[in-house]
N, C-alpha and C positions, 0 to 999 in steps of 0.2 A: 422836095424832102422840107421837114420841120426847122424852123427859125425861130430863135427867139435872138433880139436885138434890143439891147440896155442903152437907155441915153440919161442925161440929166445931171450925171454927176458932176463934181466938180469942188473948189477949194471953198468951205464958208468958214466966218467966223463964230467960234461958241456963241449958242443962244441963235442961231440963225436956224435957217430951214431951207430944203432942198427936196422937188419932187421928180423921183426916179419914174421912168417909163422902161415897158418893157412890149417890144412891140413883135407881135406872134403870127407867121404863117405856118403853111403847110396841113395845118391840120385842123379841126373842128374848135375852134380853141373855146366857143360856150360848152361846152361838156366836159371839159377838164379842171380838175383843181390844180391851181398854179399856188407857187409861193416866191418868197423872197428868202437869201443868205446869205450872208455875210463871210468876209474871212480877213482878218486882221492879219499882220505879218505876225510870222512866227506860231499863230495861232491857228486851231482847225477850223474848218468851213464850220458854222451855225444857223441855224433855222432864226429867221427874223419874224416873217409872217407867212400867215399859209390862209388862203380864201378858196371856199368850195366852187364849183361850176357855177352855180348861180349867183354867187355873194353873199349867199344867205348864212354862210357859217365863216367865222373869223377864229381865228386864232394867234396870240403874240406872245413872244418870247416876254421873260419877264423885265427885262432890262429896256424896253421900249414900250413896255405899254403904257398908254396914256400921251406917248410923244408923237410916236408911229401911228401911221392909217393905211393902211391895205384897200384898194378898192380896183375895181376892173369895169370894163365898157366892152361886152360882147361883141357888140355892133362893130367898132373899131377891132378887134382881136386884141385890145391890148389891155395890160397890167400896170398898175399906180404903185407909187409906193409915197407919200405924202410923209417930210419927217420935220419934226418941228423939234425946238430946245434940242439942238442938235449938240451936243461933249464930244471932247478928244477922245474921250474912248468909243464913240461911233465910226473912228475914221478904219476904213475897210475897202475892198473889192465889193462891191455888191454886183450877184447874178439872182436872174430870175430862173425857178426851175418850172419844166412840165413834171409834174409830180410821178404820175403812174408810168411815165415811160423814161424817165431816170436823163433827161435831157436839159442841157444848161445853157444860157446864153453864155456871151462871152466876156461880161463883165463893164460894171463903171466904178472908176475912182471915184469914191467922198473921203475929202480928207479934213479935217475941221482942226482948225488952225487959228489962233492970232498972231 
């Protein structure tokens, strides 16, 4: 069955960096658009970044543009989110999503605090 497993979250100070990973299995990863979302306490889940199947098409939420970078390794069936210059407002649970089938991972917590 399809599985998406996120990792790499944690506690980081403002201005710090984290790299999230999403290991995919159970489908042909290289043929699907993938994305990262986040959900902060009391807020709706929002799209952070999205990447096309071959990696040539990228898009970002305005709030993270220039700070976050989405990428993928189709040989390893893994999606990444490099997050730099993290701010307290980036605190949230981060989820990867198999877009066309609406399948989510379990999420990984990112907390930005001094």
